[in-house]
Every structure is written in C-alpha cells, then in structure tokens.
C-alpha positions as a Markdown table, in Angstrom:
| # | Residue | x | y | z |
|---|---|---|---|---|
| 1 | Met | 130.5 | 12.2 | -70.3 |
| 2 | Ile | 132.0 | 9.3 | -71.3 |
| 3 | Leu | 130.6 | 5.7 | -72.2 |
| 4 | Val | 132.3 | 2.1 | -72.3 |
| 5 | Asp | 130.9 | 0.1 | -74.9 |
| 6 | Ser | 131.6 | -3.3 | -73.4 |
| 7 | Lys | 131.8 | -5.4 | -76.7 |
| 8 | Thr | 134.2 | -3.5 | -78.7 |
| 9 | Thr | 135.8 | -1.4 | -75.9 |
| 10 | Lys | 135.8 | 1.6 | -77.6 |
| 11 | Val | 134.9 | 4.8 | -75.9 |
| 12 | Lys | 132.7 | 6.9 | -77.1 |
| 13 | Asp | 131.4 | 10.5 | -76.3 |
| 14 | Thr | 127.9 | 10.6 | -75.6 |
| 15 | Gly | 127.5 | 14.1 | -73.8 |
| 16 | Ser | 125.5 | 15.7 | -77.1 |
| 17 | Ala | 123.2 | 12.5 | -77.0 |
| 18 | Val | 122.2 | 13.0 | -73.3 |
| 19 | Lys | 121.8 | 16.7 | -73.6 |
| 20 | Asn | 119.2 | 15.8 | -76.2 |
| 21 | Val | 117.4 | 13.1 | -74.9 |
| 22 | Leu | 117.3 | 15.3 | -71.4 |
| 23 | Ser | 116.2 | 18.7 | -73.2 |
| 24 | Val | 113.6 | 16.1 | -75.3 |
| 25 | Ile | 112.5 | 14.5 | -71.4 |
| 26 | Glu | 112.4 | 18.4 | -70.2 |
| 27 | Ser | 109.7 | 19.3 | -73.0 |
| 28 | Leu | 107.7 | 16.3 | -72.4 |
| 29 | Lys | 107.2 | 16.5 | -68.9 |
| 30 | Lys | 106.3 | 20.8 | -69.5 |
| 31 | Gln | 103.4 | 18.9 | -72.1 |
| 32 | Val | 102.5 | 16.6 | -69.9 |
| 33 | Ala | 102.3 | 19.8 | -67.1 |
| 34 | Met | 100.4 | 21.5 | -69.5 |
| 35 | Lys | 97.8 | 18.8 | -70.1 |
| 36 | His | 97.3 | 18.2 | -66.4 |
| 37 | Ile | 96.5 | 21.8 | -65.8 |
| 38 | Val | 94.5 | 21.7 | -68.3 |
| 39 | Ser | 92.5 | 18.8 | -67.0 |
| 40 | Leu | 92.8 | 19.9 | -63.2 |
| 41 | Lys | 90.8 | 23.0 | -64.6 |
| 42 | Tyr | 88.6 | 21.2 | -66.3 |
| 43 | Ile | 88.0 | 19.0 | -63.4 |
| 44 | Phe | 87.6 | 21.9 | -60.5 |
| 45 | Gly | 84.9 | 23.3 | -63.6 |
| 46 | Ile | 83.0 | 20.3 | -63.1 |
| 47 | His | 83.4 | 20.5 | -59.8 |
| 48 | Gly | 81.9 | 23.6 | -59.2 |
| 49 | Glu | 79.1 | 23.1 | -61.8 |
| 50 | Ile | 78.6 | 19.8 | -59.6 |
| 51 | Lys | 78.4 | 21.8 | -56.4 |
| 52 | Glu | 75.4 | 24.1 | -58.0 |
| 53 | Val | 73.9 | 21.3 | -59.1 |
| 54 | Ile | 74.0 | 19.7 | -55.4 |
| 55 | Arg | 73.0 | 22.8 | -54.1 |
| 56 | Thr | 69.9 | 23.5 | -55.8 |
| 57 | Tyr | 68.7 | 19.8 | -55.4 |
| 58 | Ala | 69.1 | 20.7 | -51.8 |
| 59 | Leu | 67.1 | 23.6 | -52.2 |
| 60 | Asn | 64.6 | 21.7 | -54.3 |
| 61 | Lys | 64.4 | 19.0 | -51.8 |
| 62 | Thr | 64.0 | 20.9 | -48.5 |
| 63 | Trp | 60.9 | 22.5 | -50.6 |
| 64 | Trp | 59.6 | 19.4 | -51.9 |
| 65 | Ile | 59.7 | 18.6 | -48.0 |
| 66 | Ser | 58.0 | 21.5 | -47.0 |
| 67 | Phe | 55.3 | 21.3 | -49.7 |
| 68 | Leu | 54.6 | 17.7 | -48.9 |
| 69 | Met | 54.3 | 18.4 | -45.4 |
| 70 | Asp | 51.9 | 21.4 | -45.8 |
| 71 | Ile | 49.8 | 18.6 | -48.0 |
| 72 | Ile | 50.0 | 15.4 | -45.0 |
| 73 | Arg | 48.8 | 18.5 | -43.0 |
| 74 | Asp | 45.9 | 19.3 | -45.1 |
| 75 | Ile | 44.6 | 15.4 | -45.1 |
| 76 | Val | 45.3 | 15.0 | -41.2 |
| 77 | Asp | 43.2 | 18.2 | -41.1 |
| 78 | Val | 40.8 | 16.9 | -43.3 |
| 79 | Lys | 40.5 | 13.1 | -41.9 |
| 80 | Gly | 40.2 | 14.9 | -38.3 |
| 81 | Asn | 36.9 | 16.8 | -39.6 |
| 82 | Ile | 35.1 | 13.7 | -41.4 |
| 83 | Ser | 36.2 | 11.7 | -37.8 |
| 84 | Ala | 34.5 | 14.3 | -36.2 |
| 85 | Tyr | 31.3 | 14.6 | -38.9 |
| 86 | Thr | 30.8 | 10.8 | -38.9 |
| 87 | Ile | 31.1 | 10.9 | -34.5 |
| 88 | Asn | 28.6 | 13.9 | -34.6 |
| 89 | Arg | 26.0 | 12.5 | -36.7 |
| 90 | Glu | 26.0 | 8.9 | -34.6 |
| 91 | Asn | 25.7 | 11.2 | -31.6 |
| 92 | Leu | 22.7 | 12.4 | -33.4 |
| 93 | Asn | 21.3 | 9.5 | -34.6 |
| 94 | Asn | 21.9 | 8.2 | -30.7 |
| 95 | Arg | 20.0 | 11.3 | -29.4 |
| 96 | Gln | 16.7 | 9.6 | -31.5 |
| 97 | Lys | 17.0 | 6.7 | -29.8 |
| 98 | Leu | 14.9 | 6.4 | -26.8 |
| 99 | Gly | 16.2 | 7.2 | -22.9 |
| 100 | Cys | 18.6 | 9.3 | -25.2 |
| 101 | Glu | 17.4 | 11.9 | -25.6 |
| 102 | Lys | 19.2 | 15.9 | -25.6 |
| 103 | Gly | 20.1 | 16.6 | -22.1 |
| 104 | Thr | 19.4 | 13.2 | -20.3 |
| 105 | Gly | 23.0 | 11.4 | -18.8 |
| 106 | Ile | 23.9 | 9.5 | -21.1 |
| 107 | Asp | 23.8 | 12.1 | -24.1 |
| 108 | Arg | 26.1 | 14.1 | -21.8 |
| 109 | Ala | 28.7 | 11.3 | -21.3 |
| 110 | Arg | 28.3 | 10.7 | -25.2 |
| 111 | Met | 28.7 | 14.4 | -26.1 |
| 112 | Asn | 32.0 | 15.0 | -23.7 |
| 113 | Met | 33.4 | 11.8 | -25.1 |
| 114 | Thr | 32.7 | 13.4 | -28.2 |
| 115 | Lys | 34.2 | 16.8 | -27.3 |
| 116 | Leu | 37.3 | 14.7 | -25.9 |
| 117 | Arg | 38.3 | 12.7 | -28.9 |
| 118 | Asn | 38.0 | 15.9 | -30.9 |
| 119 | Ser | 40.4 | 17.6 | -28.6 |
| 120 | Gly | 42.8 | 14.8 | -29.4 |
| 121 | Ile | 43.5 | 14.6 | -25.4 |
| 122 | Ser | 42.7 | 10.4 | -25.8 |
C-alpha cells in the first residue's frame, strides 16, 4: 500500500507497518473475545446459581404458605370451639331462668339456633 504525504509530497511504502497494525488489531480482538467468553461463562454460572436460589425460594415459599394455612385452619377451629363453648354456656345459663327450662319451646328454639350457628349455615 502506498500513501502520499501531503506536506512533503513524498511517497512512503507502509505495507509492513499496516500488516503490523492489523496483526496487533487481530490479537487484540482475540484477547477481547477471550475476555468476553470468560465473562459469559462467569455470567452463565451466576445465572445457574441464581436459578437454584430462586427455585429453593419458591419451594420454601410454598412450604411456608402451606404451613401458615395449617396454622390459620387450626386457629379458626379453636376460635369456633371457643364460640361454641360460650354459646353453650349461655344456653345453659338461660335454662336456669324461669320458663326456659329444658324441654320448653324457648329452649328448643334456642338450641336449634345454636346448632344452626355451629353447623355454619347461617
């Protein structure tokens, strides 16, 4: 390759210099490509680790949700038993009143309402 210097108008042969520059550029490209490959391998390795962490988090999340649902179910059962106990205690206290003894119409109506509440229909 021949270049013309505009200041001195001398012709210089720069073929070997251009080849050297091109070889340096090629070696730099190879080094950059190797760095990219190493970086990509590192990123893919991190990506795999992140996927594992997310997977274990999802499994733990489902386990915790089921665990908490079991606890909430138990709490609701206990709350229902406590309310049933208080209603039955109120019914027993009302049976002590005059005219509301066991077997009367008022007692049967009150006990039917208690059974209805405990069954969850109303």
